[in-house]
C-alpha positions in Angstrom: 11.3 -13.7 9.9 9.5 -11.6 12.0 6.5 -10.3 11.4 4.4 -7.3 12.6 1.9 -5.4 11.2 -0.1 -1.7 11.6 -3.8 -2.3 11.9 -3.8 1.8 11.9 -2.8 1.2 8.2 -5.4 -1.7 7.9 -8.2 -1.3 5.1 -9.0 -4.7 5.6 -9.4 -6.0 2.8 -8.8 -9.5 3.5 -5.6 -10.5 1.5 -3.2 -11.3 3.9 -6.1 -14.0 5.3 -6.1 -15.4 1.8 -2.7 -15.5 1.5 -1.5 -17.5 4.7 -4.6 -17.8 7.2 -1.9 -19.6 9.7 -0.7 -16.2 10.7 -3.3 -13.9 9.9 -6.8 -13.4 11.1 -9.2 -10.6 10.8 -11.0 -9.0 14.0 -15.0 -10.0 14.1 -16.3 -6.2 14.4 -14.2 -4.4 11.8 -12.5 -7.1 9.8 -8.9 -5.3 11.0 -5.8 -7.6 10.8 -5.0 -9.6 13.3 -1.4 -11.3 13.7 -1.6 -14.4 14.8 2.3 -15.2 14.9 5.1 -13.3 14.4 7.1 -15.6 13.8 5.9 -17.7 11.8 7.7 -21.1 10.6 9.7 -21.3 7.9 7.7 -23.2 5.6 5.0 -20.2 5.8 7.8 -18.1 4.7 6.9 -17.4 1.1 3.5 -17.0 1.9 4.2 -14.7 4.6 5.7 -12.7 1.8 3.0 -12.9 -1.0 0.2 -11.0 1.6 2.7 -8.3 2.3 3.3 -7.8 -1.0 -0.3 -8.5 -2.0 -1.7 -6.0 1.4 -2.6 -2.5 -0.5 -2.3 -1.2 2.4 1.0 -2.0 2.5 -0.2 -3.0 6.6 2.6 -6.1 7.0 5.7 -5.7 7.4 8.5 -8.4 7.3 11.5 -8.9 8.9 14.5 -11.5 7.2 
């Protein structure tokens, strides 16, 4: 699994961080998504998929 984010699309809702804080964070100044790892471990795969699904801006892409 590989994950990419589009910071231009991000609306800083924080849903991704709530889904898996091991993979996503937010910038202090504006709350825009920060990708901590583009290749998360297999045990986080379902959480990462959930983060992508709940992103209101569809700023997260999961490549299987």
